[in-house]
N, C-alpha and C positions, 0 to 999 in steps of 0.2 A: 347480767353484764351489759353495760352501755356501750354502743358501737357510735362512731363518729364519721364525718364525711371528709375531714381535713385531707387526709392521704389521697383520696380519690380526687378531690378538687385540685390539689397541687399537680397531680400527674396530668390532668386535663389542661391546666394552666400552661403547663410546659409545652404541650402540643400546639395549643392555640398560639402562644407567644412565638414559637418557631415558625408557625404558618404565616403569622401576621408580618414577619420579616420578609416574607417572600411575595405575598400577594395583598393586594389592598383589601382591608376589612373595615366595614363600618355599619353601625346599627342606629336605628332611631327607636326610642322607647315612647310610645304615645301614652300618656298619662292624662286621664280625664277626672278632674276632682282632686281633693285632698286627704284621700283615706290614709290613716296613720300607718297600717301594715303595709300598704302599697308604697309609701315613701321609704320604708326601711328596706324593702326588697329593691327598689329602684336605686338607692344608695349602694347597695351591694353590686348591682350591675355596673354602675358607673366606676366603682372601685376596681372591679375585675378587669374593666376595659382599660383603665389607667395602668394596671399592672402588667397587661399583656401586649400594649401598644395598639390596641383596637380603639378606633375613634367610635365614641357613644355619645349621642346627643339625646337630650330629654325634650320631648314636645309636650309641654304643659298646657293643657287646654282647660277651659272653664267647666265647672260642674254643670252649668246651665246650657252648654253647648247643644244645639239641636242635632238630630240624627243626620240631617242633610249636610250640615256643616262639618261634622265629624267625618262623613263619608268623603266629601271634598278634600279634607286634609289628608286622609289616608291615600286617596287617588293621586294627589300630587307627589307623595313619597313614592308611590309606585312608578311614577314616570321619571323620577330623579335618578339619573345614572351614578350618582355619587353615593347611593344608599344601597348596600348589599342586603341588609336585613331589617325588618320591621316587626316590633313586638307591641302588642296591645296589652297594657297593664290592666289587670282586674283587682278589685271589683269595680264595675262601672256604676255611674249613677243610675238609679231605678229606671229611669225613662229611655236608657239606651240598652239595645239588645246586642250582647256580645256575639251571639251567633250570626247577626247580620254583619257587624263590623269585622269580625274575623274572616269572613268570606269576601269582603272587600280587598282585604290584603292580597296582592299578587302572590300565588301560591309559590312562585320562585324566590319570594323574599320573606316567606313565612318561617321565622327562626323558632316559633313555638310548636310548629307542626299541627295547627289546630284548625287550618283551612280544610273544608271538606274534601278537596282534591288529596291533600296529604292523609288526611284520616282514612280515605278510601284506599289509598296504597297501603297503609297499615293493616287494614282489614283483610285485604287481598294478599298480604304477606309479601309485598314487593319492597325493594330498597327504596329508602326515602328518608325525609326528615321526620323524626318521631317526637312527640310531645316531650318537653324537657323534663317535667316532674316524674312521669312514669319512667323515663330513661334513667333518672336518678335512683329510683328505687330498685331496678334491675341491677344497675351498677353497683349499688351498696351490697346487695345480696351476693352478687358475683364475687367482689372484692373480699368479703369475709367468708368465701367458700360454703355459703349457705345454699344447699340445693333446692332447686325449685321443681324439677321433674318428679312427677309422681306424688307431690305434696299437695295437701288440702290447703288452698289459699282462699282466704275471706277477705274481700275488699268492701270496707264501709263507706259508701259514697259514690254516686255513679255520674258524676259531672262529665261533660263531653270532652273536657280537657285534662281530666285526671283519672277519675275512677273506671270509666268505660274503656279508654284506650289502654289502661293499665292491664284490665281484664284480658284484652286481646294479647297483649305482650306477655302476660303470665301464661296464657294458655299456648302461645307459640313456643314458650319454654317447657311445655308439658306439664304444667301444673294443673290441678283440677280446681277450677275457680267458682266460687259463689260471690256473686255481686249483690251486696245488701244496700238498702236505701230505707227512706222513711216508711215505706209501707210494708217493710219486712216484718213478719210476725215472729215473736220470740227470738229477737235478735241475739240475745245472750246465748241461746243454743248454738247458733251459727258461729259466733266469735269463739266460744269455748271448744268447739270441734276443730278449729283451725290449726295446721302446723305453722302456717304463716299468716299473720293478721296484719292488714294495712288499714290504717285509719286515715280517711281523707274526706272528712265531712265538714271541717270547718266549725267545730264546736268544742270550746275548751273543756279538757278534762272529761270528755264524754264517756270514753272507755273505762269503765270502773274495774276494781279487782275481781269482783264477781263475774266478770264478763270474759276472763282469760284463763287459760290453764298454765301450769307450770312449765310445761315442756315447749311452749310456743315461742316463736319469734315474732316481735312486734315492730313493725315499721310505721312511724309516726310522722305523717306528711303535714300535720296541722301547724299553722302559724296563727296564734291568737294573742292577745294581750289582756291581762287580768286588770283589776281596779288600780293596781299600783304600777301599771305600765310594764310589767314584767312579761316576757315572751314565754307562752305556754303552748304545749301541743294539744292534740285531740285525746290523748291517752294520759290518764292520771299517773302521777309519779309512783304510787303504790302499785298500780298494774304493771309497770315496768319492772319494779322490783320483784314482783311475783314471777315474771316471765323468765324464760332461760336467756334470751337475748332481747334487747330493745333498742332502738335508736334514739338518740338524744335530741332534745329541743331546748335551746338552740344548738347549733353545731352539727346537725345530722343531715337530713335529705335537703334542707334549704341550701346549705352550702354547695351541695353537688348540683342542685337544680340550676343555679346561676352558671356554674361551669358548663353543664350540658347545653345550656342556651347559646353560648359561645362555641361549643363543639358543633352545634347545628349551623351556626354562622360560618364555621370553618368549612363545613361540607358544602354549603352553598357556595362559598367563594371559591373553593377549589374546583368545583364542578363548572365554573364560569357561567352560572346561571343567570347572573344580573344582565 
């Protein structure tokens, strides 16, 4: 069975729109270069802002911009009282380090929850802004009444903005978490043993049918494009057909991620952090 994110997105959209009528909410998306998948995501953010009454501006910077120039641009946004939230769109050009730029963003305006300060609050289990995509994964599981507590959770991909924080959040929900990566031996053994398998590695159709079991729940976080320009996930469609439950791509976690980004903006704005 395929599960989708539309209902969850609409519920968050209602909450954000209601808040936007009461308090000023604005966000700037810093986009460097012209990555195709990046553009699709940015378009979705702009549309969500239009639908909820939140001002969203796209700061499009050249792919050849220097680190120093990018830092200066973000610092100017930090100082702008009219900007509630700042998002750094990835992937970045190879010469730019996402870890450096993410920590230039004032943590008070960090709508993605990827600044080290906000990640530290996550690790120490304090209230705060959490990374949007991991939030979306948790929201999807809870919406469909899929229990996490006591379940074996396998996450494939350990990025600082997705896999690693998701592992912490799953652990906080009392799941038993295995975090896999490129150096994991016998990856198929780990994925087949999972009650909940989360694919978050950014490689199209990487999770094949022999890597999953029939009773598993698969959450596919991947957004990739095939040779025909069609959006595909990290999990092969035959793998999803084999599993008990699997999230759709498109129409799954990606829809919720955009909404969770605005939910973070709502939290920031309501707390008068700007």
